[in-house]
TIRO-2110 file (N, C-alpha, C; in Angstrom, 1 decimal):
// TIRO-2110
-1.5, -20.4, 13.4, N, 1, A
-1.5, -19.3, 12.4, CA, 1, A
-2.5, -18.2, 12.9, C, 1, A
-2.2, -16.9, 12.7, N, 2, A
-3.1, -15.9, 13.1, CA, 2, A
-4.2, -15.7, 12.2, C, 2, A
-5.2, -14.9, 12.5, N, 3, A
-6.3, -14.6, 11.6, CA, 3, A
-7.6, -15.0, 12.3, C, 3, A
-8.7, -14.6, 11.7, N, 4, A
-10.0, -14.9, 12.2, CA, 4, A
-10.5, -16.2, 11.6, C, 4, A
-11.0, -17.1, 12.4, N, 5, A
-11.4, -18.5, 11.9, CA, 5, A
-12.9, -18.7, 12.1, C, 5, A
-13.4, -19.6, 11.3, N, 6, A
-14.8, -20.0, 11.5, CA, 6, A
-14.9, -21.2, 12.5, C, 6, A
-16.0, -21.8, 12.7, N, 7, A
-16.2, -22.9, 13.6, CA, 7, A
-15.3, -24.1, 13.2, C, 7, A
-15.0, -24.2, 11.9, N, 8, A
-14.3, -25.4, 11.5, CA, 8, A
-12.8, -25.1, 11.5, C, 8, A
-12.4, -24.0, 11.9, N, 9, A
-10.9, -23.6, 12.0, CA, 9, A
-10.4, -23.0, 10.7, C, 9, A
-11.2, -22.8, 9.7, N, 10, A
-10.8, -22.2, 8.5, CA, 10, A
-10.6, -20.7, 8.6, C, 10, A
-9.6, -20.1, 8.1, N, 11, A
-9.4, -18.7, 8.1, CA, 11, A
-10.4, -18.0, 7.2, C, 11, A
-11.1, -17.0, 7.7, N, 12, A
-12.2, -16.4, 6.9, CA, 12, A
-12.0, -14.9, 6.6, C, 12, A
-11.0, -14.3, 7.3, N, 13, A
-10.8, -12.9, 7.0, CA, 13, A
-9.5, -12.7, 6.3, C, 13, A
-9.5, -11.9, 5.2, N, 14, A
-8.3, -11.7, 4.4, CA, 14, A
-7.4, -10.8, 5.2, C, 14, A
-6.1, -10.8, 4.8, N, 15, A
-5.1, -9.9, 5.4, CA, 15, A
-5.2, -8.7, 4.5, C, 15, A
-5.3, -7.5, 5.1, N, 16, A
-5.3, -6.3, 4.3, CA, 16, A
-4.2, -5.3, 4.8, C, 16, A
-3.4, -4.9, 3.9, N, 17, A
-2.3, -4.0, 4.3, CA, 17, A
-2.5, -2.7, 3.5, C, 17, A
-2.6, -1.6, 4.2, N, 18, A
-2.8, -0.3, 3.6, CA, 18, A
-1.7, 0.7, 3.9, C, 18, A
-1.3, 1.5, 2.9, N, 19, A
-0.4, 2.6, 3.2, CA, 19, A
-0.9, 3.8, 2.4, C, 19, A
-0.9, 5.0, 3.1, N, 20, A
-1.4, 6.2, 2.5, CA, 20, A
-0.4, 7.3, 2.8, C, 20, A
-0.1, 8.1, 1.8, N, 21, A
0.7, 9.2, 1.9, CA, 21, A
-0.1, 10.4, 1.4, C, 21, A
-0.1, 11.5, 2.1, N, 22, A
-0.8, 12.7, 1.7, CA, 22, A
0.1, 13.9, 1.8, C, 22, A
-0.2, 14.9, 1.0, N, 23, A
0.6, 16.1, 1.0, CA, 23, A
-0.4, 17.3, 1.2, C, 23, A
0.1, 18.4, 1.7, N, 24, A
-0.8, 19.6, 1.9, CA, 24, A
-1.3, 20.1, 0.5, C, 24, A
-0.7, 19.8, -0.6, N, 25, A
-1.2, 20.3, -1.9, CA, 25, A
-2.3, 19.5, -2.4, C, 25, A
-2.7, 18.5, -1.7, N, 26, A
-3.9, 17.6, -2.1, CA, 26, A
-3.5, 16.3, -2.8, C, 26, A
-2.3, 16.1, -3.1, N, 27, A
-1.9, 14.8, -3.7, CA, 27, A
-1.9, 13.8, -2.6, C, 27, A
-2.6, 12.6, -2.9, N, 28, A
-2.7, 11.6, -2.0, CA, 28, A
-2.5, 10.2, -2.7, C, 28, A
-1.6, 9.4, -2.2, N, 29, A
-1.4, 8.1, -2.8, CA, 29, A
-1.8, 7.0, -1.7, C, 29, A
-2.6, 6.1, -2.2, N, 30, A
-3.1, 5.0, -1.3, CA, 30, A
-2.8, 3.7, -2.0, C, 30, A
-2.2, 2.8, -1.3, N, 31, A
-1.9, 1.4, -1.8, CA, 31, A
-2.6, 0.5, -0.8, C, 31, A
-3.4, -0.5, -1.4, N, 32, A
-4.1, -1.5, -0.6, CA, 32, A
-3.7, -2.9, -1.2, C, 32, A
-3.2, -3.7, -0.3, N, 33, A
-2.9, -5.1, -0.7, CA, 33, A
-3.8, -6.0, 0.1, C, 33, A
-4.6, -6.8, -0.6, N, 34, A
-5.5, -7.8, 0.1, CA, 34, A
-5.0, -9.2, -0.3, C, 34, A
-4.8, -10.0, 0.7, N, 35, A
-4.3, -11.4, 0.5, CA, 35, A
-5.4, -12.3, 1.2, C, 35, A
-6.0, -13.2, 0.4, N, 36, A
-7.0, -14.1, 1.0, CA, 36, A
-6.3, -14.9, 2.2, C, 36, A
-7.2, -15.1, 3.2, N, 37, A
-6.7, -15.8, 4.4, CA, 37, A
-6.1, -17.2, 4.1, C, 37, A
-6.6, -17.9, 3.1, N, 38, A
-6.1, -19.2, 2.8, CA, 38, A
-4.8, -19.2, 2.1, C, 38, A
-4.3, -18.0, 1.7, N, 39, A
-3.0, -17.8, 1.1, CA, 39, A
-1.9, -17.5, 2.1, C, 39, A
-2.2, -17.6, 3.3, N, 40, A
-1.3, -17.2, 4.4, CA, 40, A
0.1, -17.9, 4.2, C, 40, A
1.1, -17.2, 4.5, N, 41, A
2.5, -17.7, 4.6, CA, 41, A
3.1, -17.1, 5.8, C, 41, A
4.2, -17.6, 6.3, N, 42, A
4.8, -17.2, 7.5, CA, 42, A
5.2, -15.7, 7.6, C, 42, A
5.7, -15.2, 6.5, N, 43, A
6.1, -13.8, 6.4, CA, 43, A
5.1, -12.9, 5.8, C, 43, A
3.8, -13.2, 5.9, N, 44, A
2.7, -12.4, 5.2, CA, 44, A
2.8, -10.9, 5.6, C, 44, A
3.3, -10.6, 6.8, N, 45, A
3.4, -9.2, 7.2, CA, 45, A
4.3, -8.4, 6.3, C, 45, A
5.2, -9.0, 5.6, N, 46, A
6.1, -8.3, 4.7, CA, 46, A
5.3, -7.6, 3.6, C, 46, A
4.1, -8.1, 3.4, N, 47, A
3.3, -7.4, 2.4, CA, 47, A
3.0, -5.9, 2.8, C, 47, A
2.9, -5.7, 4.1, N, 48, A
2.7, -4.3, 4.6, CA, 48, A
3.9, -3.4, 4.2, C, 48, A
5.1, -4.0, 4.3, N, 49, A
6.3, -3.2, 3.9, CA, 49, A
6.2, -2.9, 2.4, C, 49, A
5.8, -3.9, 1.6, N, 50, A
5.6, -3.7, 0.1, CA, 50, A
4.6, -2.5, -0.1, C, 50, A
3.5, -2.5, 0.6, N, 51, A
2.6, -1.4, 0.4, CA, 51, A
3.2, -0.1, 0.7, C, 51, A
3.9, 0.0, 1.8, N, 52, A
4.5, 1.2, 2.2, CA, 52, A
5.6, 1.7, 1.2, C, 52, A
6.4, 0.8, 0.8, N, 53, A
7.4, 1.2, -0.2, CA, 53, A
6.8, 1.6, -1.5, C, 53, A
5.7, 1.0, -1.9, N, 54, A
5.1, 1.3, -3.2, CA, 54, A
4.4, 2.7, -3.1, C, 54, A
3.8, 3.0, -2.0, N, 55, A
3.1, 4.3, -1.9, CA, 55, A
4.2, 5.4, -1.9, C, 55, A
5.2, 5.1, -1.1, N, 56, A
6.3, 6.1, -1.0, CA, 56, A
7.0, 6.4, -2.4, C, 56, A
7.2, 5.3, -3.1, N, 57, A
7.8, 5.4, -4.4, CA, 57, A
6.9, 6.2, -5.4, C, 57, A
5.6, 5.9, -5.3, N, 58, A
4.7, 6.6, -6.2, CA, 58, A
4.6, 8.1, -6.0, C, 58, A
4.6, 8.4, -4.7, N, 59, A
4.6, 9.9, -4.3, CA, 59, A
5.9, 10.6, -4.8, C, 59, A
7.0, 9.9, -4.6, N, 60, A
8.3, 10.5, -5.1, CA, 60, A
8.3, 10.7, -6.6, C, 60, A
7.8, 9.7, -7.3, N, 61, A
7.7, 9.7, -8.8, CA, 61, A
6.8, 10.9, -9.2, C, 61, A
5.6, 11.0, -8.6, N, 62, A
4.7, 12.1, -8.9, CA, 62, A
5.4, 13.5, -8.7, C, 62, A
6.0, 13.6, -7.5, N, 63, A
6.6, 14.9, -7.2, CA, 63, A
7.8, 15.2, -8.2, C, 63, A
8.5, 14.2, -8.6, N, 64, A
9.5, 14.4, -9.6, CA, 64, A
9.0, 14.8, -10.9, C, 64, A
7.8, 14.3, -11.3, N, 65, A
7.2, 14.7, -12.6, CA, 65, A
6.7, 16.1, -12.5, C, 65, A
6.1, 16.5, -11.4, N, 66, A
5.6, 17.8, -11.2, CA, 66, A
6.8, 18.8, -11.3, C, 66, A
7.9, 18.5, -10.6, N, 67, A
9.1, 19.4, -10.6, CA, 67, A
9.6, 19.5, -12.0, C, 67, A
9.7, 18.4, -12.7, N, 68, A
10.3, 18.5, -14.1, CA, 68, A
9.4, 19.3, -15.0, C, 68, A
8.1, 19.1, -14.9, N, 69, A
7.1, 19.9, -15.7, CA, 69, A
7.2, 21.4, -15.4, C, 69, A
7.4, 21.8, -14.1, N, 70, A
7.6, 23.2, -13.7, CA, 70, A
8.9, 23.8, -14.3, C, 70, A
9.9, 23.0, -14.3, N, 71, A
11.2, 23.4, -14.9, CA, 71, A
11.1, 23.6, -16.4, C, 71, A
10.3, 22.8, -17.1, N, 72, A
10.2, 22.9, -18.5, CA, 72, A
9.4, 24.1, -18.9, C, 72, A
8.3, 24.3, -18.2, N, 73, A
7.4, 25.4, -18.5, CA, 73, A
7.0, 26.2, -17.2, C, 73, A
7.9, 27.0, -16.8, N, 74, A
7.7, 27.8, -15.6, CA, 74, A
6.6, 28.9, -15.8, C, 74, A
5.6, 28.8, -15.0, N, 75, A
4.6, 29.9, -15.0, CA, 75, A
3.8, 30.0, -13.8, C, 75, A
END
């Protein structure tokens, strides 16, 4: 198994997956998933994909809300 281990072979460093999306208008979405090392499973890397999909979806949702608000009350 990958990961940083102590002298006894126990995993000591958690897996951290981050995904950040930023736009020029200042909107920034950051998702961080932290998984304790002892919770390791074979496909733990898929949590990185979850972080990316979540951040992307959040930014899409925010932009949709902004666009809808501008269409309702244009000024």
